[in-house]
C-alpha positions as CSV (number, residue, x, y, z in Angstrom):
1,M,85.6,15.8,-18.5
2,V,83.9,16.7,-21.7
3,M,80.4,15.5,-22.6
4,S,77.7,16.0,-25.1
5,L,74.5,17.9,-24.2
6,D,72.8,14.5,-23.6
7,G,75.5,13.2,-21.3
8,A,77.7,11.1,-23.6
9,V,81.4,11.2,-22.8
10,V,82.6,9.5,-26.0
11,D,81.7,9.9,-29.6
12,Q,80.8,7.2,-32.2
13,E,84.5,6.1,-32.4
14,G,84.7,5.6,-28.6
15,K,86.8,8.7,-28.0
16,S,86.3,11.8,-25.9
17,A,88.5,13.9,-28.2
18,G,85.8,14.0,-30.8
19,L,83.5,15.9,-28.4
20,G,85.9,18.7,-27.7
21,T,85.6,22.2,-29.1
22,D,88.2,24.8,-29.5
23,A,87.1,26.4,-26.2
24,D,87.4,23.0,-24.4
25,K,90.8,22.4,-25.9
26,R,92.1,25.7,-24.7
27,V,91.0,24.9,-21.1
28,F,92.4,21.3,-21.4
29,I,95.8,22.6,-22.5
30,A,95.9,25.2,-19.7
31,V,94.9,22.8,-17.0
32,R,97.5,20.2,-18.2
33,R,100.2,22.9,-18.3
34,D,99.5,23.9,-14.7
35,S,99.4,20.4,-13.3
36,D,102.2,18.4,-11.7
37,V,100.8,15.1,-12.9
38,I,98.1,13.7,-15.1
39,L,96.1,10.9,-13.5
40,V,94.2,8.6,-15.9
41,G,92.6,5.2,-16.0
42,A,94.4,2.7,-18.2
43,G,91.4,2.1,-20.4
44,T,91.1,5.7,-21.2
45,A,94.8,6.0,-21.9
46,R,94.5,3.0,-24.3
47,A,91.3,4.2,-26.0
48,E,92.5,7.8,-26.5
49,G,96.1,6.8,-27.6
50,Y,97.8,8.8,-24.8
51,R,101.4,9.9,-25.7
52,P,104.2,11.2,-23.5
53,T,103.8,14.9,-22.4
54,S,105.9,17.4,-20.5
55,V,103.9,16.4,-17.4
56,P,104.2,12.9,-16.0
57,I,101.3,10.6,-16.6
58,A,100.1,8.3,-13.8
59,L,98.1,5.3,-14.9
60,V,95.7,3.5,-12.7
61,T,95.1,-0.2,-13.5
62,N,94.1,-3.4,-11.9
63,S,95.2,-5.5,-14.9
64,L,98.5,-4.2,-16.3
65,N,96.9,-4.9,-19.7
66,F,99.6,-3.0,-21.7
67,T,101.7,-3.6,-24.7
68,S,105.1,-2.0,-25.5
69,T,103.6,-0.6,-28.7
70,M,101.2,1.7,-26.8
71,P,102.1,5.3,-27.9
72,L,102.6,6.3,-24.3
73,F,105.5,3.8,-24.1
74,A,106.6,3.5,-27.7
75,D,106.9,7.3,-28.2
76,A,108.8,8.0,-25.0
77,T,112.2,9.5,-25.3
78,E,115.0,10.1,-22.8
79,D,113.5,13.5,-22.1
80,S,110.0,12.2,-21.4
81,P,108.9,12.1,-17.8
82,R,108.8,8.5,-16.6
83,T,105.2,7.1,-16.6
84,L,104.0,6.0,-13.2
85,I,101.8,2.9,-13.1
86,F,99.6,2.4,-10.0
87,T,98.4,-1.1,-9.6
88,H,98.0,-3.7,-6.8
89,A,100.6,-5.9,-5.3
90,R,99.3,-9.1,-6.9
91,A,99.4,-7.6,-10.4
92,A,102.8,-6.0,-9.8
93,A,104.3,-9.3,-8.9
94,K,103.3,-10.7,-12.3
95,A,104.3,-7.6,-14.4
96,P,106.2,-8.2,-17.6
97,K,109.9,-7.3,-17.4
98,W,109.7,-4.8,-20.3
99,L,107.3,-2.6,-18.3
100,D,109.9,-2.0,-15.6
101,T,112.3,-0.6,-18.1
102,I,110.0,2.2,-19.3
103,A,107.7,2.9,-16.3
104,T,107.7,2.9,-12.5
105,L,105.3,0.3,-11.0
106,I,103.9,1.4,-7.7
107,P,101.7,-1.2,-5.8
108,C,98.8,0.5,-3.9
109,G,96.7,-2.2,-2.3
110,A,97.0,-6.0,-2.1
111,T,94.4,-7.2,-4.6
112,Q,92.9,-4.0,-6.0
113,V,94.1,-0.4,-6.4
114,E,93.4,1.7,-3.4
115,L,92.9,5.3,-4.6
116,P,93.7,7.0,-1.2
117,L,97.2,5.3,-1.4
118,V,97.6,6.5,-5.0
119,L,97.0,10.1,-4.0
120,D,99.3,9.7,-0.9
121,E,102.1,8.4,-3.1
122,L,101.7,11.3,-5.6
123,H,101.8,13.8,-2.8
124,H,104.9,12.1,-1.3
125,R,106.6,12.5,-4.7
126,G,105.8,16.2,-4.6
127,L,103.1,15.9,-7.3
128,D,100.4,17.9,-5.6
129,R,98.5,19.5,-8.5
130,I,96.8,16.3,-9.7
131,H,94.8,16.6,-12.9
132,C,92.5,13.6,-13.4
133,E,91.4,13.0,-17.0
134,G,89.1,10.1,-16.3
135,G,87.7,8.0,-17.6
136,P,84.3,7.5,-16.2
137,A,85.3,4.5,-14.0
138,L,88.1,6.4,-12.3
139,L,86.1,9.5,-11.9
140,T,83.2,7.5,-10.3
141,S,85.7,5.9,-7.9
142,L,87.2,9.2,-6.9
143,L,83.7,10.6,-6.2
144,T,82.6,7.5,-4.4
145,E,85.6,7.8,-2.0
146,S,85.2,11.6,-1.6
147,L,88.6,12.2,-3.1
148,L,87.8,14.6,-5.9
149,D,88.3,18.3,-4.9
150,E,86.9,19.9,-8.1
151,L,85.2,18.7,-11.3
152,L,86.0,20.6,-14.5
153,L,83.1,19.8,-16.8
154,T,82.6,20.9,-20.4
155,V,79.3,20.5,-22.1
156,T,79.4,20.8,-25.9
157,P,76.5,21.6,-28.1
158,V,76.1,18.1,-29.6
159,L,73.5,15.4,-29.1
160,L,74.7,11.8,-29.6
161,G,72.2,9.5,-27.9
162,G,73.3,6.4,-26.0
163,G,76.9,5.7,-25.2
164,S,79.0,6.0,-22.0
165,T,78.1,8.5,-19.4
166,M,80.3,10.4,-17.0
167,I,79.3,8.5,-13.9
168,T,79.3,4.7,-14.2
169,T,77.3,3.7,-11.1
170,A,74.9,5.2,-8.5
171,L,76.6,7.5,-6.1
172,G,73.8,8.7,-3.9
173,K,73.5,12.4,-3.8
174,I,76.6,14.6,-3.9
175,Q,75.8,18.2,-3.4
176,G,78.2,21.0,-4.1
177,E,78.5,24.4,-5.8
178,Y,79.5,25.8,-9.1
179,T,82.6,27.9,-8.6
180,Q,82.6,29.0,-12.2
181,V,80.2,28.8,-15.1
182,R,80.9,30.4,-18.5
183,T,80.2,30.0,-22.1
184,D,82.6,30.2,-25.0
185,E,81.6,29.6,-28.6
186,G,78.5,27.6,-27.6
187,T,80.4,25.5,-25.1
188,V,79.5,25.6,-21.4
189,L,82.6,25.4,-19.2
190,M,81.9,24.6,-15.5
191,R,83.9,24.1,-12.3
192,F,82.0,22.2,-9.6
193,A,83.2,21.8,-6.0
194,P,81.6,18.7,-4.4
195,N,80.6,19.0,-0.7
196,Y,80.7,15.4,0.5
197,R,79.4,16.3,4.0
198,A,76.2,18.1,2.7
């Protein structure tokens, strides 16, 4: 996740990409390259204009609010990894037919997405190195359910005021430790390992 010095995770245009620095982009590219799958909330994928990558993208959604013109679907080629869509059984039963032709729908839960089932399914498919790119709602849910192993956080030297924050609801206190803290061109890059039992 990337955020401004005052905690905003999107810029004035509602996108996180505008907060990134060259240092953050280098880390972002390296982490994506070393991942088996990119896990992302549907709202973030829509807002950021996600496109197919060499790594499969796994969307998490309770609504299936997609159009076939979304770049993730419209720009897919025969060589693109098939997009995985994790939703709940009720939504999957009402999915539009076009979605089945370009993505794999995977129900995980009866009436809402159950994240432990999502992670189990990814591991079952051999996708063990899971890189979650947010957004804030998905990140908050993963932390709430003690499912996030490591948080990669970039703080850029920008003040925005207002806006969305990284955590969307009260979590209680999650302690942990920094496993890495470094600076690069004014950007602070951190790795944080939560300890849910502390």
